[in-house]
PAPA-779662 format. One record per residue (C-alpha): residue number from 1; residue in one letter; x, y, z. Coordinates in pm, 1 decimal, padded with zeros to 6 digits. Layout:
# PAPA-779662
{NUM, a, {X, Y, Z}} ...
END
This chain:
# PAPA-779662
{1, m, {00073.3, -03185.0, -00425.6}} {2, p, {00100.6, -03166.5, -00080.2}} {3, r, {00080.9, -02824.0, 00106.0}} {4, e, {00481.0, -02670.3, 00125.8}} {5, s, {00564.8, -02596.8, 00513.5}} {6, l, {00567.0, -02213.5, 00575.3}} {7, q, {00969.0, -02266.4, 00660.4}} {8, i, {01027.9, -02403.2, 00306.6}} {9, l, {00843.3, -02169.6, 00140.0}} {10, l, {01019.8, -01891.9, 00341.7}} {11, d, {01377.7, -02052.8, 00234.4}} {12, r, {01275.5, -02092.4, -00151.4}} {13, w, {01194.7, -01683.2, -00055.0}} {14, k, {01517.8, -01629.4, 00080.2}} {15, t, {01690.4, -01751.6, -00243.3}} {16, g, {01492.6, -01574.0, -00443.9}} {17, d, {01256.0, -01720.9, -00530.8}} {18, q, {00945.3, -01577.9, -00678.4}} {19, a, {00721.0, -01894.1, -00636.7}} {20, a, {00751.5, -01914.8, -00280.5}} {21, a, {00703.5, -01515.6, -00201.7}} {22, t, {00334.6, -01550.6, -00498.0}} {23, e, {00226.2, -01890.0, -00236.4}} {24, i, {00348.2, -01677.6, 00112.2}} {25, f, {00092.7, -01354.0, -00079.0}} {26, e, {-00234.8, -01618.0, -00151.9}} {27, r, {-00194.8, -01797.2, 00162.4}} {28, y, {-00159.7, -01486.7, 00439.3}} {29, k, {-00336.3, -01174.4, 00225.1}} {30, q, {-00671.8, -01270.9, 00303.3}} {31, r, {-00557.3, -01296.3, 00684.0}} {32, v, {-00401.8, -00989.8, 00679.9}} {33, v, {-00702.5, -00801.5, 00508.3}} {34, q, {-00944.8, -00931.5, 00756.0}} {35, q, {-00745.8, -00853.2, 01061.1}} {36, a, {-00666.7, -00481.8, 00889.1}} {37, r, {-01034.5, -00475.5, 00827.1}} {38, r, {-01094.0, -00530.0, 01252.3}} {39, r, {-00834.5, -00326.3, 01345.7}} {40, l, {-00873.6, -00019.8, 01105.9}} {41, g, {-01237.1, 00075.6, 01267.9}} {42, p, {-01503.4, 00265.4, 01083.9}} {43, v, {-01361.4, 00612.9, 01057.0}} {44, l, {-01003.0, 00533.5, 00947.4}} {45, r, {-01196.0, 00224.4, 00733.4}} {46, a, {-01326.6, 00516.0, 00566.7}} {47, k, {-01014.6, 00658.2, 00424.2}} {48, v, {-00728.3, 00305.7, 00352.5}} {49, q, {-00877.9, -00000.6, 00227.2}} {50, p, {-00780.5, -00306.2, 00432.9}} {51, e, {-00619.2, -00412.4, 00073.0}} {52, s, {-00389.1, -00165.3, 00105.4}} {53, i, {-00255.7, -00277.9, 00463.7}} {54, m, {-00207.8, -00589.1, 00375.0}} {55, l, {00014.8, -00528.8, 00085.2}} {56, l, {00208.4, -00300.5, 00271.7}} {57, v, {00216.2, -00568.0, 00555.5}} {58, l, {00317.3, -00868.0, 00327.2}} {59, h, {00530.0, -00660.6, 00141.0}} {60, s, {00730.0, -00528.2, 00438.4}} {61, v, {00744.9, -00859.5, 00562.7}} {62, l, {00864.2, -01074.5, 00279.0}} {63, n, {01141.7, -00796.4, 00207.8}} {64, g, {01226.5, -00806.9, 00567.1}} {65, i, {01272.8, -01172.7, 00561.6}} {66, a, {01497.5, -01156.2, 00253.4}} {67, e, {01718.4, -00916.0, 00380.8}} {68, g, {01714.7, -01117.6, 00691.5}} {69, r, {01595.3, -00830.7, 00901.2}} {70, y, {01297.3, -01050.2, 01024.8}} {71, a, {01304.6, -01376.6, 01098.1}} {72, a, {01053.1, -01621.9, 01178.4}} {73, e, {01131.1, -01993.3, 01242.9}} {74, n, {00749.3, -02086.7, 01218.9}} {75, s, {00406.1, -02071.6, 01158.0}} {76, r, {00347.6, -01852.4, 01467.7}} {77, q, {00613.9, -01669.9, 01491.8}} {78, f, {00530.4, -01572.4, 01132.1}} {79, l, {00153.1, -01462.0, 01251.6}} {80, n, {00302.1, -01247.8, 01499.1}} {81, l, {00512.6, -01111.2, 01263.2}} {82, l, {00172.8, -01010.6, 01063.0}} {83, d, {00011.2, -00917.4, 01346.9}} {84, k, {00211.1, -00636.6, 01474.6}} {85, i, {00341.7, -00551.9, 01154.3}} {86, t, {-00072.3, -00497.3, 01077.2}} {87, e, {-00094.0, -00334.1, 01404.7}} {88, n, {00252.3, -00044.6, 01280.0}} {89, k, {00106.8, -00017.2, 00961.6}} {90, i, {-00214.5, 00094.3, 01113.6}} {91, r, {-00062.1, 00293.0, 01395.2}} {92, k, {00068.2, 00480.4, 01109.2}} {93, e, {-00206.9, 00521.2, 00925.8}} {94, w, {-00375.2, 00703.6, 01204.3}} {95, e, {-00064.3, 00905.2, 01287.3}} {96, r, {-00091.8, 01020.9, 00897.4}} {97, y, {-00451.7, 01105.0, 00899.6}} {98, i, {-00442.5, 01269.1, 01304.1}} {99, a, {-00151.2, 01467.6, 01121.3}} {100, q, {-00434.2, 01653.4, 00852.4}} {101, k, {-00194.5, 01515.2, 00551.8}} {102, r, {-00529.7, 01383.0, 00415.1}} {103, d, {-00700.0, 01535.6, 00145.5}} {104, l, {-00958.4, 01800.4, 00220.8}} {105, r, {-01081.3, 01833.1, -00104.0}} {106, r, {-01221.7, 01453.5, -00146.0}} {107, e, {-01357.2, 01501.1, 00247.7}} {108, k, {-01798.7, 01543.3, 00239.4}} {109, s, {-02006.5, 01692.1, 00515.4}} {110, i, {-02324.4, 01429.8, 00634.6}} {111, d, {-02516.0, 01513.3, 00395.7}} {112, g, {-02300.6, 01416.0, 00106.2}} {113, t, {-02226.3, 01796.4, 00023.3}} {114, d, {-01860.0, 01893.5, -00069.3}} {115, l, {-01701.3, 02091.5, 00193.7}} {116, p, {-01544.0, 02441.6, 00135.4}} {117, q, {-01202.2, 02408.6, -00050.9}} {118, p, {-00863.4, 02497.7, 00054.0}} {119, h, {-00787.5, 02836.6, 00005.7}} {120, r, {-00483.9, 02745.5, -00311.0}} {121, l, {-00187.2, 03050.4, -00265.9}} {122, p, {-00110.2, 03188.5, -00569.8}} {123, g, {00121.0, 02892.7, -00797.0}} {124, e, {-00010.9, 02633.3, -00595.6}} {125, s, {-00149.9, 02455.9, -00857.0}} {126, a, {00184.6, 02540.0, -01104.2}} {127, v, {00393.5, 02421.6, -00826.9}} {128, l, {00132.8, 02051.0, -00758.5}} {129, a, {00119.8, 01996.5, -01163.3}} {130, d, {00492.2, 01982.4, -01210.4}} {131, e, {00538.4, 01785.3, -00946.1}} {132, l, {00293.9, 01552.4, -01078.9}} {133, e, {00465.1, 01576.8, -01426.3}} {134, k, {00804.7, 01493.6, -01286.3}} {135, i, {00643.0, 01146.6, -01132.1}} {136, r, {00495.6, 01102.3, -01457.8}} {137, r, {00803.6, 01100.9, -01628.4}} {138, r, {00978.4, 00901.0, -01398.9}} {139, l, {00701.9, 00631.8, -01375.5}} {140, k, {00637.0, 00318.1, -01609.8}} {141, p, {00321.8, 00384.7, -01763.6}} {142, g, {00167.1, 00117.9, -01624.8}} {143, l, {00282.6, 00248.3, -01256.9}} {144, f, {00167.2, 00619.3, -01328.9}} {145, d, {-00171.6, 00477.3, -01469.1}} {146, v, {-00208.9, 00325.0, -01080.9}} {147, f, {-00025.2, 00577.8, -00965.5}} {148, q, {-00276.0, 00812.9, -01110.8}} {149, l, {-00624.3, 00655.8, -01088.7}} {150, l, {-00532.9, 00622.3, -00674.9}} {151, w, {-00454.3, 00986.2, -00679.2}} {152, e, {-00818.8, 01024.7, -00771.2}} {153, g, {-00894.4, 00836.7, -00549.4}} {154, c, {-01033.6, 00522.8, -00716.0}} {155, s, {-01069.1, 00189.7, -00484.7}} {156, y, {-00838.4, -00121.4, -00585.4}} {157, d, {-01180.3, -00262.8, -00718.6}} {158, e, {-01216.2, 00011.4, -01000.3}} {159, i, {-00899.3, 00037.4, -01059.3}} {160, h, {-00884.0, -00337.8, -01203.1}} {161, e, {-01253.9, -00255.2, -01389.6}} {162, r, {-01068.4, 00043.2, -01583.5}} {163, l, {-00737.9, -00085.2, -01613.8}} {164, n, {-00883.4, -00411.3, -01664.3}} {165, v, {-00542.8, -00539.8, -01477.7}} {166, s, {-00566.5, -00835.3, -01178.9}} {167, l, {-00588.0, -00703.6, -00831.4}} {168, q, {-00274.7, -00875.2, -00812.0}} {169, t, {-00039.7, -00673.7, -01044.9}} {170, i, {-00291.8, -00326.8, -00829.6}} {171, y, {-00116.5, -00433.3, -00591.2}} {172, r, {00192.3, -00502.2, -00646.9}} {173, r, {00197.5, -00215.4, -00834.0}} {174, a, {00086.8, 00000.2, -00545.9}} {175, a, {00338.3, -00113.4, -00346.3}} {176, r, {00642.7, -00023.1, -00570.1}} {177, i, {00516.7, 00318.9, -00655.5}} {178, e, {00479.0, 00352.4, -00278.1}} {179, e, {00854.6, 00229.9, -00233.7}} {180, l, {00920.0, 00463.5, -00504.2}} {181, l, {00768.0, 00785.3, -00391.8}} {182, q, {00981.0, 00717.8, -00032.4}} {183, k, {01297.2, 00680.5, -00189.1}} {184, w, {01233.2, 00974.9, -00409.7}} {185, s, {01125.0, 01216.1, -00129.3}} {186, g, {01419.3, 01046.4, 00097.2}} {187, d, {01668.9, 01122.2, -00118.5}} {188, g, {01537.1, 01497.0, -00219.0}} {189, k, {01572.9, 01445.7, -00594.2}} {190, m, {01269.4, 01418.4, -00795.9}} {191, e, {01363.5, 01478.5, -01145.9}} 
END
């Protein structure tokens, strides 16, 4: 059976055909991972997995096309869209790390020893535990399992091995987790 054109797949996706989205995902995921790996650079690549960028990019592009925010009339426009969104996602990751929003508890010195732990204010651990419990209650068990392992610093490959689910499932769950956390933080409601 001949391979469907990108435009046909996009048209199918706009009507809600999940199989078309899966085909687009499979067709372009490696390209986005390679591009992300090149653009992340060695410093940020130590913090951010190219696969995470790929998942965010394809999720944004597919949703944007389905919602009419993005248009791609041909393969060249689609590839340009992927490139631009990949660039934007990586820029946002740089901004996030430059703004010191990383978990310093996982940082190591050059010789591999732990860095001094940041000082915790009284009650800070309890507040963090409360927030995690709220997230646990709101996420379905399969999503929370992925969230917890990501929180612990596991790579997607490690999560795949520990949970015995496909990498694609992990990518989808991670995207859904990020979407939900952004939604919850945007409306100010975690309860």
